[in-house]
N, C-alpha and C positions, 0 to 999 in steps of 0.2 A: 535428410532432415525430417524430424517428426514434429508433430504439433504437441507442445508440452501440455500437461494436464494442470492448467492453472485454475485453481478453485475460486480464488478471489484475490483482488489486489486492494490493499487498504492504505489510506493516507492517514498517518498519525505522526505528528512532529515529535512525539516521544519515542517513536519507533517501537521497540519491544518492551512491554511491561506485562504484568500479570493478566490483564484483560486480553491482550493480544496473544501472549505465549501460552496461555492456558484456555481461557474461555473461547476465544475465536478459533484457535487451532483445533481444540477438541470438537467444537460444534461443526467445523468443516471436515473433520476426520483427515486433517492434513498430516503428512508425515515429513514434510520439508517446509521450513519457514525460511524464505529467502529475503534478506534485507538488502534492498537495492538502494545504496546510499554511498556516495563517494567518501564522505568523512568516516562513517562507521567501518567501511571496508579496510581502512588503514589504521584503525584504533583498537588494538587487542584488549585494552582495558575495558572499553565500552562493550566490546563483544562478550567478554567474560561476564560482565554484569548482566547483559541481556540473556546470555545462556542460562543464568541462574533461575530465570522465571519462565522457562519453556518446559512444557509437559514432557515427561519421560517418553521416549519413543519418537519424538519429533526432532529431526536433525535441523541444524541451522547452517546457513551459508551467508556470508557477508561479501557482496560483490559490488563493484562500482557499477554505475549505470551502463557504461560501455561493455564491461565484462558480461553483465546480464544479457545485453543485446547479442553479444558474440556467442554465448554458450547455451542460452535457454532452449534452443531447438535441439540440443543434444541430450536433454533430460530423458531419463528412462521412463517408459510408460507407467511403471509402478510408483513413480514419484507424484504425489498429490501435493501440489505446490501452492503455498500461501505467500504472496509477495507483499512486503511492507515497504512503503516509501515515505519520505518526509513531507513532500510537497506535491501539489498538482502538476507543477512544472516537471518534476521528476517522472511522474507517470506519463506525461505527454512525451517526454524524451523517449521512454520505452516504447510507447505506441508508435511513434514516428520511426523507431528502429525496428519495426515489424515484430515486436513482442505481442502475441495475440491476447490482448486484454480486452474483455468485453464488458466488464463491470468493475466499478470502483466503489468501495465503501469508504466514506469519509468519517473518520472517528474523532480526530482532534486536531485543530489548528488554532494554536494559542492566539489570544489578542495581543497586539503590539501596536506601537505608534504607526499611524497610517492605515490601519486595518479597521474594518467595521464588523461588528458581530452580526451574523445572520442566523445563528442557532446557539443554543446553550454552550456548545463546545467548539464552535467553528467561527472563526473570524477570517475575513478575506480582504485583500487589497486589489487594485486594478489588475496586477499581473496574475493573481490567482483567478480572478473572474475571467480573464482572457483565456487562461489555460483550461478552465472548466468548460467554457463555451466551445473551445476547439475540440476538446475531448468529446463533447456531446455531438458536435458536427461530424466527428469521425466515427460515430456510432457507439461510443462507450457510454453505458448507463452509469451515472454518478448519483449516489444517494448517501445521505447522512444517516448513520445508524451506529450508535455507540456500542450496543451489545446485540448478540444474535437474536434474542427473543423480543427485541424492540422492533416496531414497524419502521421502515425506512421512509425518508422524506427526500424526494428528488431535489438535487442541488439547484437545477435551473429555475425552479419555482421561487427560489429565495434570493436570486441574484439581482433582481430589478429593484 
């Protein structure tokens, strides 16, 4: 087993859109965008729509969380991986499954009933807060940053 070359993991409840598939992928020089999401992994229509907004030269994979855990250590060294998840709970599942994630970029978590807004584009509920706190406890740096040229803001400073 090898250590996969994970450049960054992003939480965005929209998963892949232009900002992710072009701006972030290019900024990171990623050549593989891995969407780790159980629903997207089984939805070819959603996959096709997301593929339309990914830069040429960047491959996409749509894996369930469990498949990501099972195969990530078989990634080739030449693969520069950008992982996108929908929720902090999904990232926590990957980390607990020994996916070597050291940093999480929080881009977008929509406001919904039961959530409170902690940043322009990020709203959380108690489950999200617990997941972020556990990720931090496990040594994963979590920061809110919408675009690469913006300065990041640590999530843990906004949770209280």
